[in-house]
N, C-alpha and C positions, 0 to 999 in steps of 0.2 A: 722305465716306462710304467712298469707295473706299479711302482711307488707313486708315480704321478697320478695314475688312474685311481689308486686307493685314496690319495689325498683329495682329489676332486670329488670322489664319491662321498668321503667323510664330510667335506665342506657342504656339499649338496644336502646331505641328510640333516646336518646341524641347521642349515637355513630352513629346510622344510619343517622341522620341529619348532623352530622359533616363530614361524609364520602362523602356525596353527595354535589357537588359544587352548592351552592345556586343560583338558577335562570338560570343556563346554559341549563337546559332541556327545558326551557320555552321561551327563547328569542334568536334572531339572534345576532351574534357577529360582523357582517359586513353589510353594506348597500351600494348600488351603486347609483350614480347620473349620468345620461346621459346628456352630454353637447353637444349642436349643435350650430353652428354659420355659418352665411353666410358672406363671406368677401365682403367688399365694393370694387367691381371690376369695373373699368371704362374702357370701350373699345367700339370702333365703327368700322364699315366697310363702305366703299364707293364703290358702284358697278362700277363706271366708273372713271378712274383716269387720263385721258388725254383729251385734247381738241386741236386737230391739225387743226387750222383754215385755214392754207394755205395762199395764197396771199390775202391781204386785202387793200382796197383803202382808200384814205383820206375821212374824213367825212362820214364814213360808220358805219353801225350797223350790228353786227353778233350775232347769238344766239347759245348757247350751250343748245339745247332743243331736244326733241325727233325727230322733223322734221327738225331742223336747221332753223326754222322760228320763228317769234314772237309767244309766247304762247297765247292761248285764255285768255280772262279776264272774270271772275276771274281765277287765275291759278289753273289748275286741274292736277291730277296724270298723265293722258295720254299724256300731253304735256311736262312733265319733262324729263330730260336726265339721272339723276342718283338717286340712292336710298341710303340714309344713314340709317344704321341699328344699333340700340343700342345692342351690344353683351355683355354688362356688366350685373351686377346683381342688379343694382339700377337705378332709374330714373336719366336722365342726361339732362343738358342744352347744346345745340349744338350751337356753334358760328363758324363764318367763317371770315378769313382775308386774305389779299393778300400782295404781295411785289411788288415794282416798277419793271417794265420790264427791263431786261438787253439786251445788244447787241447793238453795235454802240453807238449812243447817248442815247439810252434807251427811255423808256416812263415813265412818271410820272403819277401815279394814282391820280385823283382828284375826289372829292365827287360828283360833279354834272356838271362841265363844261369842255368841251374838248378844246384843244388849240394846239399850236405848240409842238409836242412831248408829249402831255398830253392827256390821255385817261380816260374814265369812265368805270369801270368794276363793274357790279352789280350782286347780287345773289338774287334769289327768291325761294319760295317753295309753295307747294300746299296750297291753302287757301288764298294766298295774293290776295287782291282785284283787283289789276291791275299791269301793268309794273311799274308805278310810285311808287308803294309800295315796290319794290325791294330794297334791302339794297346796298348802294354804298360802295364799298370796297376801302379804302385808306390804304396807307402803314402801315402795322402791327397793325392797330386798329381793334379789334374784333367787329363783328356785330352779334347780336343774330339772329339765323336762326330758332331755335325751343326751347322752354322752356318746361321742364318736359316731355321729351320723355321717355316713360316707357321702362323697360327692355324688350327686344325682339321687341320693337316698331320700326317703320320706318317713315322716312320723305323723300319725293321726292323733288328734287330741280333742278334748271337750272341757267344759267348765261347769261348776255348780255354784249357785248363789244361795246362801241362807240369810234370811233377814231376821232382825230383832223387832223392836218396837220403834215407832216414829213419833217425832214431835212436830212434824209439819207434813204437808201433802205436796210439796214442791218436787217437780221432776228432778231426778238425780242422774248424773252421768259420770263415768270413770273410764280410764284408759288402761288397757292391758298391753304390755310391750313384750314382744318376742325378740330375743337377741341371740346372735350367733357369734362365737369366737373360735379361733383355731383350736382344734383338739391337740392337746400335748400329752 
């Protein structure tokens, strides 16, 4: 009898274990993974977008600065005309370039010497040692204004225009382009 009870008990245990899905009561069948990513977003703003010089004479120097006069040396925030802000998500390198002036015979940009219908346009930013350290803008050649400008960071900047002589009195216009690229 005892053997019969033992066999019945053994069969009952085997059936009980067979009917219970093994492990399902003790483990999860799904798991979640949270994925986050910050896109590499490049963007800048420039607080002042025009420079209306007005009438300018030959062999003159004009400043796009807070006071319209030569900035103090070294160049400081209070003397600058405009603020470039990194509105992107990563550090950026900021450069600036210009295009020759149009209108009438136009003005050609030259790196350091004025002449007949030739002007020098320079850009500087806070921290430059003096006016001579400003970057001379020549047609379409980028000049570094600020390297590694942090996300949400700012740089303040100004410009200087030196004129030569003119062969016409027609209004001139030019474009200065500020560009941001990912800092590497």
